N, C-alpha and C positions, 0 to 999 in steps of 0.2 A: 729527643729533642730533635727539632725540625731546623737544619740548616741552609739556610738562603743559598744555592749554588752561584746565582748570579752575582752575589755580594763577593764570594770569595773566590772565583774563579776555577774552582776546584772542582775537575770530572770524577766522578766516585763508580768504583766497580765493589757491587757487594756482590757476594756469593755464599750461599750455604756449606756447612761444613763436608755435606755428603757430594759436592762438587769437586770434581777432579780435571786439573789442566792437563792435557798431555802436551800442548804447544802455549807460547805466550799467547794471549787472546788478545793483545793491542794492534798487532799488524791488519788483523780482521777487523776490528773497531774502527781503524782508521782509514781504510778503503772503502771504495765503491760497492754495496750500495750504503753501508753500515755507516760511511762516513757523515753524511746526511741527516742523519737520525739523532733527535735530540735525547731522545729515551728508547733504551734498547730491554725489553724485556722477556725472558723465556714465558712460551707459551704453555698452558696447560688446559687448553680447550674444556670448557668455553671459557676458562678464567687465565687470568695473570698469575706466573709462579713464582715466588719472591726468592726462588732459588738461585735465578742469575738475575741483576740488574745492573745497568749499563747509565749513569747519567751525565749528560753533558754539564759542564756550564754554559749558564746563560741560557737555559732552557726556558723555555716559556711560561704563561701559569696555566696552561692545559698539562705541562709535565709536572709540574708541582701539585697540581690538584692530583694526577693519577697517583704520583709517589704518596701522596698525603692518604688518598684513600685506600691503598694497597696496604700501608701501614696500619692504617686504623682497622682493617679487617683482618691481617694478620693476627692482631691485638684480641681484636674480639673471638676469633676463632680459637686461640691460644688460651685466654681467660674464661669465655662464656660457650664452651662447643653445645 
């Protein structure tokens, strides 16, 4: 299910079960330079890693496309390796 963040006003932090937070991530997400970003994704060069994703409400169509594409690729990898 795709939720339009721009209409709900919600920010979303998604993490895999193998991610461990030793401290609250929100102070870093709301501080410079991350506070200016609409979409924060863990990198796994040359790919985006779905292990940590933070999407801000009001993210533009580019961010929405990235999230949709990431979800589609994870589904493809999971069900059609």
